[in-house]
C-alpha positions as a printed Julia matrix, in Angstrom:
176×3 Matrix{Float64}:
  -5.05    7.66   17.96
  -2.45   10.16   16.77
   1.19    9.44   17.37
   4.22   11.7    17.6
   7.67   11.05   16.28
  10.72   12.23   18.14
  13.2    14.18   16.04
  15.35   17.24   16.0
  15.53   17.28   19.78
  11.79   17.71   20.37
   8.26   16.47   19.96
   5.52   17.28   17.49
   5.49   19.83   14.75
   6.07   23.48   14.11
   4.83   25.79   11.38
   6.31   28.74    9.58
   9.04   26.87    7.74
  10.84   25.54   10.81
  12.16   22.0    10.27
  10.82   19.45   12.7
   9.67   15.9    13.18
   6.14   15.75   11.8
   2.96   14.75   13.62
   1.66   11.57   11.99
  -0.8     8.73   12.23
  -0.25    5.15   11.06
  -3.53    4.44    9.29
  -3.1     0.82    8.28
  -0.67   -2.01    7.63
  -1.31   -5.0     5.39
  -0.13   -7.56    7.92
  -1.11   -7.98   11.51
   0.41   -9.77   14.47
  -1.01   -8.84   17.85
   2.44   -9.4    19.41
   3.98   -6.86   16.97
   1.32   -4.24   16.09
   1.97   -1.4    13.65
   1.91    1.08   16.53
   5.34   -0.3    17.48
   6.84    1.53   14.48
   6.16    4.84   16.17
   6.51    4.16   19.89
  10.09    5.5    20.09
  11.49    2.13   21.2
  13.72    0.4    18.65
  13.37   -2.86   20.58
   9.71   -3.07   19.51
   8.64   -3.49   15.88
   5.94   -4.2    13.32
   6.47   -7.52   11.55
   5.54   -8.67    8.07
   3.7   -11.98    7.83
   6.21  -13.73    5.59
   4.72  -12.71    2.26
   5.69   -9.75    0.1
   4.87   -7.02   -0.67
   3.6    -5.53    2.6
   2.38   -1.93    2.95
   2.11    0.7     5.66
  -0.02    3.83    5.16
   0.87    6.97    7.13
  -1.14   10.2     7.24
  -0.22   13.69    8.39
  -3.45   14.54   10.28
  -5.05   16.32    7.34
  -2.21   18.8     7.02
  -0.11   19.12    3.9
   3.57   18.78    4.65
   6.81   19.35    2.83
   8.94   16.29    3.48
  12.71   16.63    3.63
  13.83   13.36    5.26
  12.6     9.87    6.01
  14.4     7.96    8.75
  13.89    4.21    9.06
  15.16    1.49   11.34
  14.37   -1.93    9.85
  15.55   -5.51    9.82
  15.83   -7.78    6.75
  14.16   -5.32    4.37
  15.66   -5.8     0.92
  13.67   -3.45   -1.3
  11.72   -0.48    0.05
   9.44    1.67   -2.1
   8.03    4.92   -0.69
   5.16    6.75   -2.38
   3.38   10.0    -1.54
  -0.09   11.39   -2.18
  -1.12   15.04   -2.1
  -4.82   14.21   -2.27
  -7.3    14.57    0.62
  -7.84   10.79    0.4
  -4.99    8.23    0.07
  -5.12    7.93   -3.75
  -2.92    8.88   -6.73
   0.44    8.01   -5.21
   3.75    8.9    -6.86
   7.11    7.26   -6.18
   9.34    9.2    -3.8
  11.98    6.54   -3.22
  12.79    3.06   -4.53
  15.87    1.62   -2.85
  17.54   -1.69   -2.14
  18.92   -1.91    1.39
  22.04   -3.88    2.14
  21.88   -7.06    4.15
  23.05   -6.5     7.74
  22.67  -10.03    9.14
  21.35   -9.77   12.68
  21.96   -6.0    12.87
  19.32   -3.34   12.3
  19.29   -1.3     9.09
  19.32    2.36   10.1
  18.82    4.67    7.11
  18.16    8.35    6.45
  16.79    9.3     3.03
  16.69   12.83    1.67
  13.37   13.6    -0.05
  13.42   15.64   -3.26
  11.18   18.69   -2.87
   9.44   18.04   -6.19
   7.9    14.83   -4.8
   7.93   15.84   -1.13
   5.79   19.0    -1.34
   2.14   19.17   -0.36
   2.11   15.57    0.92
  -0.84   14.29    2.95
  -0.15   10.52    2.91
   2.9     8.28    2.57
   2.8     4.61    1.64
   5.81    2.47    2.54
   5.99   -0.78    0.6
   8.32   -3.54    1.76
   8.66   -5.03   -1.72
  11.01   -7.84   -0.69
  13.11   -9.02    2.22
  16.43  -10.71    2.89
  14.55  -13.28    4.99
  11.0   -14.63    5.15
  10.04  -11.94    7.69
  11.0    -8.26    7.79
  10.48   -5.76   10.57
  10.11   -2.0    10.86
  11.31   -0.74   14.25
  11.08    2.99   13.66
   9.74    5.5    11.12
  10.1     9.25   11.3
   9.59   12.07    8.83
  11.25   15.48    8.96
   9.89   18.51    7.17
   7.6    21.48    7.53
   3.85   21.87    7.78
   2.43   23.83    4.86
   0.68   26.91    6.13
  -2.27   27.82    3.98
  -3.83   31.21    4.55
  -7.62   30.99    4.63
  -9.48   33.01    2.01
 -10.84   36.29    3.39
 -14.54   36.18    4.2
 -16.72   38.82    2.58
 -18.23   41.36    4.93
 -21.33   43.46    4.59
 -19.23   46.52    3.76
 -16.83   44.96    1.24
 -19.26   42.61   -0.55
 -18.3    39.37   -2.29
 -14.75   38.64   -3.45
 -13.97   40.08   -6.9
 -13.68   36.56   -8.36
 -17.38   36.02   -7.66
 -18.39   39.19   -9.47
 -21.48   41.21   -8.8
 -24.92   41.1   -10.31
 -26.13   44.38  -11.81
């Protein structure tokens, strides 16, 4: 099931360098509570949430539907998250992650922690997967109410196909 984030006044994604909320899929979370599933992070309702199970760290893996994206912002609404680490992967599989963000959030008591993080383009370019790690919490349980990513979809031009009249691409060479 693919989910959409609301951002910038609209749904979904756009190409051609136009900033938008990006089309994403939550792939997995390391804790599970049927009353608070990970799909709550992306349902657009800050009253619903995904909940850690009382042990740290906890991870959430998000994919961008096979597209590479250039991330510019991460917006989170959380409760009782103390340390949040965000990593990105540019690989076609969720491997070889690099740190994008490592931040300690202030304690807000019973209030939600609403944060917007700017993503450096050197670590936010060509991203296919993002891993959010709740490293520690202010309480035994932490919650993520909302996640959204802003950026652009990388447009990759397909390689031209050889035709009968033009022959193979020059890089392939010809056999004499």
